[in-house]
C-alpha positions, 0 to 999 in steps of 0.5 A, a space after each residue: 496487520 503484522 507479518 507475525 499474524 500471517 506466519 512469518 519467521 520469528 525473526 522477521 520480527 514484528 517489523 513487517 506489515 502486509 499492505 498492497 500485496 507485499 510484505 513491507 518494512 522500514 528501517 532508519 540507519 545511523 547515517 546515509 552511508 549506513 543505509 546504503 551499505 544495508 541496501 548493498 548487502 541486501 542487494 547482494 543477498 537477493 542476487 544470490 538467491 534470485 529473489 529481489 525486493 523493491 527498495 526505496 531509499 530516503 536519506 537514512 531510511 530504507 523501505 523494503 517491499 517483498 512479493 513473489 510476482 510470478 505467483 501473485 502472492 506473498 510466499 515463503 521466499 518473501 518471509 525468508 528474505 524478510 528475516 535476512 533483511 531484518 537481521 542485516 538491518 540490526 547488524 548495520 544499526 538500523 532501527 525499525 520505524 513505521 512503514 510509510 507506504 499507503 495506497 491512494 486510489 481515485 474513484 469516479 462515479 459514472 453511468 458509462 465507464 466505457 465512455 470515460 476510460 479512453 479519456 482518462 487513459 489519454 490524459 494519464 498515459 496509464 494502462 488498462 488492467 482487468 480486475 474482478 471489479 471491472 477495468 481500471 487504469 494503472 500508472 507507473 507513478 502508482 496512481 490507480 483510477 477506477 470507475 464506480 457504476 452510479 447514477 448522478 446524485 445532486 449534491 454529491 461530487 463525482 470523484 473521490 479518493 480511496 485511501 489505504 493507511 498503513 496497517 494499524 493506523 486507520 483509527 488514528 487517521 479517522 480521528 485526525 480527519 474529524 478533528 481537522 474539520 471533517 465528518 463521518 458520512 457513514 460507517 455502514 461498510 465498516 470494517 472494510 471502509 468508512 466514508 468521510 467528507 471535508 468541510 465542503 462535502 468532498 468525500 473520501 473513503 478510508 479503506 482497510 485492506 483485506 488480510 494478505 494471502 500467503 502463496 506457495 513457495 
């Protein structure tokens, strides 16, 4: 999904994607110093307006993530800042490139999540967070660990990954997984998720995030 689908300003310009609760854009600068100059100027503007994006710098590439954490949504403050970032990127000669962010979660099938959570909290050092689907464990590294109520089923592994590819890339990822030797277990839950298995039968869900929500300014 692009930000244009969600009402971002015309200048934020088809380079933004909504993923994992944030507006995201990635740019490749002509040099590392140009990338750092872009980060510096974005940081100075963000400080002036008191609204700060997350920034990830990898050599010449910079990825920005914008969300209003005080309201738990993407707001007009984010779309306005996104337009400024896109303009600054152009001025610094930075070209938009596909967003690389993708969320990966680990799911554990269990008939007694309450008995398992203390163990996984201990070994990961994460924090327990309440969600509409029950408590899950979150780690500063980005790991999310959740527990799916399920009775043991012979021949089925008890742990599986949930992978959220970047918006618009899921069909290509699914095709690549099959070409690489995997198989489609079921598409009965599409378009929310597809269940695949590797040649040994280990399962993974390729998931598509629900459209993002734009909140109040």
